[in-house]
N, C-alpha and C positions, 0 to 999 in steps of 0.2 A: 254655477254653484262652486263654491270654494272647497274642493275636496282633493286630496292627493291619494290616488289609488296605490294600494300595496300589492294586492293580488286579486285575481278574478277566477271564479270557479263555476261549477254547474249550478250551484244555488244562487250565487250573486257575487258581490265583490266586497272587499274589506278596504276601507279608506281611512286616512287621517283627516280630522277636522282642521281646517286652515282658518285662522283668525285674521283680524285686521293687520295690515302691514305684513302679510304673509307669515305671521307667527304660527308655528306648528308645535305645540307643547309635546305631543306624542312622539314626533320625529326627533325633536331635541332630546327627549328622554332616552329613546332607543339608541341614539348616537353615543350616549355615555356608557352603555352596557358593553360587556366583553363579548367576544365572538360566540361563545357557547350559549349565552342567554339570548342573543339575537337569533341564533339558529333555532332555538327551542320556540321562541315566539313566532318566528316566520312559519314554522311547521304547524303551529296551532292556528295561525291566521289562514293558512292554505287549507287546512282541514275544514275550518268553518266555512270558507268560501265554496268549498266543494259540496258540503253536506248540509249547511245551515244550522248545525248544532254540534255540540261535543258532549258525549254521554258522561264523561268523567267529571264529576263535580269538583274534584281536586284541581282541575285545569280550567274550568269555565263554570260560572254560576251567577245567578241573579242576586244582587245585593240590595236593591231598592226597586221601586215601581218600574221604572224604565232604565235602570242602571245595571249593567253586567260587568263582570271582571274576568279577565284572563289571568291565570296564575302560573308562574313557573318558579318554584322555590320561593324566594322572597320578592320576586318581581311581580307587580300588579299593573295591568293595563285596563283602564276603565273605558266603557263604550256603551252605545245605545244602538238600537236597530230601527232603521227607517227604510221602507220600500226596497227590500232585498239588498240593503246595504248595511254593513256593520261599520259604524262610525266610531273610531277610536279617538277619545278626547285627550287623554293624558296618562301618565304612568307614575308609579312611586315604587320605592324599595321599602318594604315593610321591615321595620327595625325591631318591633316587639310583637308579642302575641295579642295585644289588644286590637279590637276591631277598628278598622279605618273607614268603615262604611259611611259614617256621618261626614267626615272630611271629604271623602271621595264623592259623595252625593252633592255636596256644596260646590266642589270644583267642577263636577260634570255639569251642573245646572248653569254655572257661570260660563263655561265654554260653549254649551249648547245655546244659551241665549245670545252670546256674541256671534256665534256662527249663524243663527237664525236672522239676526239683525242684518248681518252682511249679505246673506242670501236675498232678503227682501229688498235691500238697497240695489243689488245687482238686477233683480227682476224689474224694479222700477226703471232702472237705467236702460234696460233693453226692451222695455214695453212697446216702443214704436217699431221695432224690427219685426219682419215677417217670420 
């Protein structure tokens, strides 16, 4: 399965979705952030991997059916949860107060579908192995 682990805790692990040709939108986005934003997000990811939730709705909330977002000031990281894994798909910097849920949902769906197609292809490739 094409995932890049960020952190592991008592609840499960937090991973980046990796697309075809090893593209990783979430990691690429985080690489553009300054050190303070990276540290804040890393702390949120570790807290989630340890506990499986974050009580503060200012930091983590559900934005659509299977779509969640981490928030740190204007930084948003979108994700979904599968089998005790929090899969981070991509991130954005919110520039205005209008909701970005629709755009985030569309991007998350696109990344999720590409990730699922790649996972199915890998499963078919390794089907003959014990």
